[in-house]
One Martini backbone bead per residue (centre of mass of N, CA, C, O) as a GRO file, in nm:
protein
  266
    1MET     BB    1  -3.999  -6.542  -0.145
    2LEU     BB    2  -4.001  -6.274  -0.295
    3ILE     BB    3  -3.933  -6.094  -0.064
    4SER     BB    4  -3.649  -6.217   0.009
    5ARG     BB    5  -3.538  -6.169  -0.271
    6ILE     BB    6  -3.554  -5.855  -0.276
    7PHE     BB    7  -3.390  -5.800  -0.011
    8SER     BB    8  -3.136  -5.937  -0.096
    9ALA     BB    9  -3.074  -5.778  -0.345
   10LEU     BB   10  -3.069  -5.501  -0.205
   11ALA     BB   11  -2.835  -5.567  -0.013
   12MET     BB   12  -2.623  -5.647  -0.226
   13LEU     BB   13  -2.620  -5.387  -0.377
   14ALA     BB   14  -2.544  -5.197  -0.138
   15VAL     BB   15  -2.274  -5.331  -0.084
   16LEU     BB   16  -2.148  -5.295  -0.366
   17LEU     BB   17  -2.181  -4.987  -0.409
   18SER     BB   18  -2.048  -4.889  -0.135
   19SER     BB   19  -1.764  -5.034  -0.208
   20MET     BB   20  -1.723  -4.859  -0.476
   21PHE     BB   21  -1.807  -4.543  -0.394
   22LEU     BB   22  -1.689  -4.568  -0.125
   23PHE     BB   23  -1.378  -4.494  -0.003
   24SER     BB   24  -1.246  -4.530  -0.283
   25GLY     BB   25  -1.294  -4.855  -0.298
   26ARG     BB   26  -1.131  -5.002  -0.048
   27TYR     BB   27  -1.370  -5.254   0.006
   28PHE     BB   28  -1.403  -5.418  -0.258
   29SER     BB   29  -1.205  -5.641  -0.231
   30PHE     BB   30  -1.310  -5.756   0.033
   31VAL     BB   31  -1.592  -5.842  -0.087
   32ILE     BB   32  -1.470  -6.027  -0.292
   33TYR     BB   33  -1.311  -6.229  -0.111
   34ILE     BB   34  -1.557  -6.325   0.057
   35THR     BB   35  -1.720  -6.424  -0.173
   36SER     BB   36  -1.508  -6.627  -0.293
   37ILE     BB   37  -1.488  -6.814  -0.039
   38LEU     BB   38  -1.792  -6.893  -0.044
   39ALA     BB   39  -1.791  -7.024  -0.324
   40LEU     BB   40  -1.554  -7.233  -0.256
   41TYR     BB   41  -1.714  -7.370  -0.034
   42GLU     BB   42  -1.940  -7.466  -0.221
   43TRP     BB   43  -1.758  -7.636  -0.407
   44THR     BB   44  -1.704  -7.854  -0.190
   45LYS     BB   45  -2.003  -7.950  -0.181
   46LEU     BB   46  -2.056  -8.011  -0.482
   47LEU     BB   47  -1.790  -8.217  -0.484
   48TYR     BB   48  -1.754  -8.378  -0.221
   49PHE     BB   49  -1.554  -8.319  -0.020
   50LYS     BB   50  -1.340  -8.392   0.203
   51SER     BB   51  -1.249  -8.271   0.501
   52TYR     BB   52  -0.940  -8.243   0.407
   53GLU     BB   53  -0.996  -8.120   0.127
   54LYS     BB   54  -1.127  -7.855   0.222
   55LYS     BB   55  -0.886  -7.749   0.383
   56ILE     BB   56  -0.691  -7.742   0.160
   57PHE     BB   57  -0.846  -7.579  -0.050
   58LEU     BB   58  -0.884  -7.314   0.140
   59LEU     BB   59  -0.592  -7.256   0.204
   60VAL     BB   60  -0.499  -7.225  -0.091
   61SER     BB   61  -0.705  -7.003  -0.156
   62LEU     BB   62  -0.595  -6.793   0.036
   63ALA     BB   63  -0.317  -6.782  -0.086
   64LEU     BB   64  -0.395  -6.693  -0.364
   65ILE     BB   65  -0.526  -6.420  -0.275
   66TYR     BB   66  -0.276  -6.304  -0.157
   67LEU     BB   67  -0.106  -6.312  -0.419
   68ILE     BB   68  -0.287  -6.139  -0.587
   69ASP     BB   69  -0.290  -5.884  -0.393
   70SER     BB   70   0.043  -5.862  -0.359
   71HIS     BB   71   0.213  -6.005  -0.634
   72LEU     BB   72   0.056  -5.952  -0.890
   73ASN     BB   73   0.094  -5.877  -1.210
   74SER     BB   74   0.006  -5.787  -1.520
   75GLU     BB   75   0.107  -6.033  -1.664
   76GLY     BB   76  -0.013  -6.251  -1.477
   77SER     BB   77  -0.301  -6.162  -1.511
   78ARG     BB   78  -0.320  -6.202  -1.818
   79LEU     BB   79  -0.248  -6.509  -1.818
   80ILE     BB   80  -0.499  -6.600  -1.643
   81LEU     BB   81  -0.720  -6.483  -1.831
   82TRP     BB   82  -0.636  -6.669  -2.067
   83ILE     BB   83  -0.689  -6.937  -1.935
   84ALA     BB   84  -0.979  -6.884  -1.878
   85LEU     BB   85  -1.078  -6.834  -2.169
   86ILE     BB   86  -1.004  -7.098  -2.280
   87PHE     BB   87  -1.183  -7.265  -2.102
   88TRP     BB   88  -1.454  -7.134  -2.211
   89LEU     BB   89  -1.403  -7.204  -2.516
   90CYS     BB   90  -1.284  -7.522  -2.492
   91ALA     BB   91  -1.371  -7.675  -2.229
   92ALA     BB   92  -1.649  -7.641  -2.121
   93PRO     BB   93  -1.811  -7.755  -2.372
   94LEU     BB   94  -1.712  -8.044  -2.316
   95PHE     BB   95  -1.864  -8.085  -2.052
   96LEU     BB   96  -2.150  -8.049  -2.177
   97ILE     BB   97  -2.143  -8.250  -2.408
   98PHE     BB   98  -1.991  -8.518  -2.240
   99LYS     BB   99  -2.031  -8.518  -1.933
  100ILE     BB  100  -1.804  -8.442  -1.748
  101THR     BB  101  -1.653  -8.557  -1.455
  102LEU     BB  102  -1.584  -8.472  -1.110
  103LYS     BB  103  -1.353  -8.683  -0.906
  104ASN     BB  104  -1.090  -8.544  -0.887
  105PHE     BB  105  -0.956  -8.337  -0.675
  106PHE     BB  106  -0.742  -8.168  -0.834
  107PHE     BB  107  -0.932  -8.116  -1.076
  108SER     BB  108  -1.158  -7.971  -0.907
  109ALA     BB  109  -0.982  -7.753  -0.781
  110PHE     BB  110  -0.877  -7.623  -1.043
  111ILE     BB  111  -1.161  -7.539  -1.150
  112GLY     BB  112  -1.232  -7.361  -0.913
  113TRP     BB  113  -1.004  -7.162  -0.968
  114ILE     BB  114  -1.076  -7.088  -1.264
  115LEU     BB  115  -1.337  -6.945  -1.179
  116VAL     BB  116  -1.247  -6.736  -0.938
  117MET     BB  117  -0.973  -6.585  -0.976
  118PRO     BB  118  -1.020  -6.426  -1.234
  119LEU     BB  119  -1.248  -6.260  -1.111
  120ILE     BB  120  -1.069  -6.104  -0.900
  121ILE     BB  121  -0.891  -5.978  -1.114
  122SER     BB  122  -1.099  -5.833  -1.278
  123LEU     BB  123  -1.216  -5.654  -1.060
  124ASN     BB  124  -0.951  -5.523  -0.969
  125TYR     BB  125  -0.912  -5.382  -1.253
  126LEU     BB  126  -1.187  -5.228  -1.292
  127ILE     BB  127  -1.178  -5.049  -1.043
  128GLN     BB  128  -0.924  -4.886  -1.144
  129LEU     BB  129  -1.071  -4.747  -1.373
  130SER     BB  130  -1.382  -4.772  -1.246
  131PRO     BB  131  -1.694  -4.804  -1.111
  132TRP     BB  132  -1.844  -4.774  -1.383
  133THR     BB  133  -1.720  -5.006  -1.528
  134VAL     BB  134  -1.830  -5.220  -1.343
  135LEU     BB  135  -2.120  -5.147  -1.372
  136THR     BB  136  -2.156  -5.186  -1.680
  137VAL     BB  137  -2.080  -5.488  -1.687
  138LEU     BB  138  -2.281  -5.589  -1.477
  139THR     BB  139  -2.541  -5.478  -1.611
  140THR     BB  140  -2.526  -5.663  -1.864
  141ILE     BB  141  -2.573  -5.931  -1.694
  142TRP     BB  142  -2.829  -5.854  -1.545
  143LEU     BB  143  -2.997  -5.801  -1.808
  144ALA     BB  144  -2.970  -6.089  -1.934
  145ASP     BB  145  -3.107  -6.241  -1.702
  146SER     BB  146  -3.368  -6.080  -1.708
  147GLY     BB  147  -3.441  -6.123  -2.008
  148ALA     BB  148  -3.444  -6.438  -1.988
  149TYR     BB  149  -3.667  -6.461  -1.771
  150PHE     BB  150  -3.904  -6.295  -1.898
  151PHE     BB  151  -3.915  -6.414  -2.176
  152GLY     BB  152  -3.927  -6.712  -2.093
  153LYS     BB  153  -4.189  -6.684  -1.924
  154ARG     BB  154  -4.363  -6.569  -2.172
  155PHE     BB  155  -4.231  -6.757  -2.437
  156GLY     BB  156  -4.133  -7.017  -2.358
  157LYS     BB  157  -4.062  -7.347  -2.536
  158ARG     BB  158  -3.759  -7.375  -2.621
  159LYS     BB  159  -3.499  -7.561  -2.542
  160LEU     BB  160  -3.168  -7.509  -2.480
  161ALA     BB  161  -3.087  -7.733  -2.220
  162PRO     BB  162  -3.251  -7.991  -2.102
  163SER     BB  163  -3.016  -8.169  -1.960
  164ILE     BB  164  -2.932  -7.919  -1.774
  165SER     BB  165  -3.163  -7.662  -1.819
  166PRO     BB  166  -3.496  -7.662  -1.842
  167GLY     BB  167  -3.558  -7.340  -1.796
  168LYS     BB  168  -3.411  -7.282  -2.062
  169THR     BB  169  -3.451  -7.074  -2.347
  170TRP     BB  170  -3.450  -6.934  -2.660
  171GLU     BB  171  -3.640  -6.689  -2.591
  172GLY     BB  172  -3.466  -6.591  -2.356
  173PHE     BB  173  -3.211  -6.550  -2.522
  174LEU     BB  174  -3.327  -6.348  -2.723
  175GLY     BB  175  -3.411  -6.146  -2.501
  176ALA     BB  176  -3.126  -6.084  -2.404
  177LEU     BB  177  -3.023  -5.987  -2.668
  178PHE     BB  178  -3.215  -5.742  -2.694
  179VAL     BB  179  -3.145  -5.598  -2.427
  180VAL     BB  180  -2.835  -5.567  -2.473
  181SER     BB  181  -2.854  -5.420  -2.746
  182SER     BB  182  -3.008  -5.179  -2.639
  183PHE     BB  183  -2.808  -5.096  -2.430
  184SER     BB  184  -2.562  -5.043  -2.617
  185ILE     BB  185  -2.698  -4.825  -2.788
  186ALA     BB  186  -2.772  -4.630  -2.558
  187MET     BB  187  -2.477  -4.599  -2.450
  188THR     BB  188  -2.372  -4.465  -2.713
  189TYR     BB  189  -2.567  -4.239  -2.772
  190PHE     BB  190  -2.520  -4.104  -2.470
  191GLY     BB  191  -2.195  -4.142  -2.415
  192PHE     BB  192  -2.101  -4.386  -2.206
  193VAL     BB  193  -1.967  -4.482  -2.467
  194ASN     BB  194  -1.728  -4.485  -2.749
  195SER     BB  195  -1.857  -4.735  -2.919
  196TYR     BB  196  -2.025  -4.953  -3.136
  197MET     BB  197  -1.853  -5.203  -3.044
  198SER     BB  198  -2.027  -5.257  -2.785
  199PHE     BB  199  -2.224  -5.451  -2.915
  200LEU     BB  200  -2.015  -5.688  -2.929
  201PHE     BB  201  -1.909  -5.687  -2.648
  202PHE     BB  202  -2.178  -5.731  -2.484
  203ASN     BB  203  -2.266  -5.997  -2.644
  204LEU     BB  204  -2.016  -6.165  -2.558
  205ILE     BB  205  -2.081  -6.150  -2.265
  206LEU     BB  206  -2.356  -6.289  -2.283
  207LEU     BB  207  -2.266  -6.557  -2.390
  208LEU     BB  208  -2.067  -6.637  -2.156
  209SER     BB  209  -2.293  -6.608  -1.934
  210VAL     BB  210  -2.447  -6.856  -2.028
  211GLU     BB  211  -2.224  -7.068  -1.996
  212GLY     BB  212  -2.185  -7.029  -1.688
  213ASP     BB  213  -2.465  -7.106  -1.618
  214LEU     BB  214  -2.461  -7.385  -1.737
  215PHE     BB  215  -2.215  -7.503  -1.583
  216GLU     BB  216  -2.342  -7.476  -1.308
  217SER     BB  217  -2.589  -7.655  -1.366
  218TYR     BB  218  -2.426  -7.912  -1.432
  219ILE     BB  219  -2.294  -7.935  -1.145
  220LYS     BB  220  -2.569  -7.956  -0.998
  221ARG     BB  221  -2.671  -8.202  -1.132
  222MET     BB  222  -2.435  -8.376  -1.047
  223ALA     BB  223  -2.509  -8.308  -0.724
  224LYS     BB  224  -2.826  -8.302  -0.684
  225VAL     BB  225  -2.894  -7.985  -0.690
  226LYS     BB  226  -3.056  -7.666  -0.700
  227ASP     BB  227  -2.827  -7.522  -0.524
  228SER     BB  228  -2.512  -7.422  -0.408
  229GLY     BB  229  -2.693  -7.298  -0.172
  230ASP     BB  230  -2.822  -7.089   0.153
  231LEU     BB  231  -2.704  -6.783   0.205
  232ILE     BB  232  -2.938  -6.661   0.010
  233PRO     BB  233  -3.235  -6.546   0.035
  234GLY     BB  234  -3.407  -6.647  -0.264
  235HIS     BB  235  -3.116  -6.746  -0.429
  236GLY     BB  236  -2.916  -6.922  -0.261
  237GLY     BB  237  -2.613  -6.911  -0.367
  238VAL     BB  238  -2.325  -6.759  -0.466
  239PHE     BB  239  -2.271  -6.912  -0.733
  240ASP     BB  240  -2.555  -6.824  -0.845
  241ARG     BB  241  -2.448  -6.505  -0.862
  242ILE     BB  242  -2.137  -6.563  -1.028
  243ASP     BB  243  -2.134  -6.746  -1.284
  244SER     BB  244  -2.139  -6.525  -1.518
  245LEU     BB  245  -1.887  -6.382  -1.425
  246CYS     BB  246  -1.669  -6.603  -1.459
  247SER     BB  247  -1.707  -6.619  -1.783
  248SER     BB  248  -1.702  -6.294  -1.871
  249LEU     BB  249  -1.476  -6.116  -1.733
  250PRO     BB  250  -1.213  -6.199  -1.859
  251PHE     BB  251  -1.291  -6.092  -2.143
  252ALA     BB  252  -1.343  -5.799  -2.071
  253THR     BB  253  -1.068  -5.737  -1.947
  254LEU     BB  254  -0.888  -5.798  -2.194
  255ILE     BB  255  -1.012  -5.585  -2.368
  256LEU     BB  256  -0.961  -5.332  -2.169
  257MET     BB  257  -0.645  -5.388  -2.176
  258SER     BB  258  -0.677  -5.448  -2.514
  259PRO     BB  259  -0.788  -5.199  -2.757
  260ALA     BB  260  -0.712  -5.278  -3.056
  261PHE     BB  261  -0.995  -5.386  -3.173
  262PHE     BB  262  -1.235  -5.221  -3.004
  263GLY     BB  263  -1.128  -5.013  -2.847
  264ILE     BB  264  -1.230  -4.755  -2.655
  265ILE     BB  265  -1.519  -4.813  -2.473
  266ILE     BB  266  -1.480  -4.692  -2.147
   0.00000   0.00000   0.00000
């Protein structure tokens, strides 16, 4: 299990980095689109869409990705990212607190698109800034996940959200906070980012990434499954790998689009 997990992680990292840094990043969007479609397919299984509902949902998803790729301007992108951020700040917590169920097809489809489409917009924008910008933001989320896992494994006693994800602990969260804070200070000290405001920027990314992880855990608990799928050996499904990105990247992208408050961070 551990061997397959490591090999899968290395393979995914190799594909991601090569798509970002080779051939001027021309294949990065292609990798993101394939990943998104696979995640949306897993969404249809998690929400138990009927056969015809799956076909409608995936066809509309393909059309939306085409529109995003070919016709969406900067103002439209910004609007969709704001809608996603409002969802994560206002609506998603209500799902977790009141255990709102997703039974209506149209509502479930809309939530699936709110999760994935802003992620596509975010990554397409960030890669235009530079591959290093993408890598910096993604590294923040990866370090948060790793810090939470190792500190939670070693010191975890107090459950963060026992009814949603019993494996997550407050000690793991504090460990993630420590790791991400150390990362932001080091990145600023060595000149990789431009401002100590990155401390707040990176830690807000951490908070939103935790919410995305909890939200997906809630959806999986509602579906009575352990993983979103089995496409990635040792890791589960695609959604299991991108849940934190879905919640945190719209915020990160909006801040980098409009540096008025935080300044030019990266």
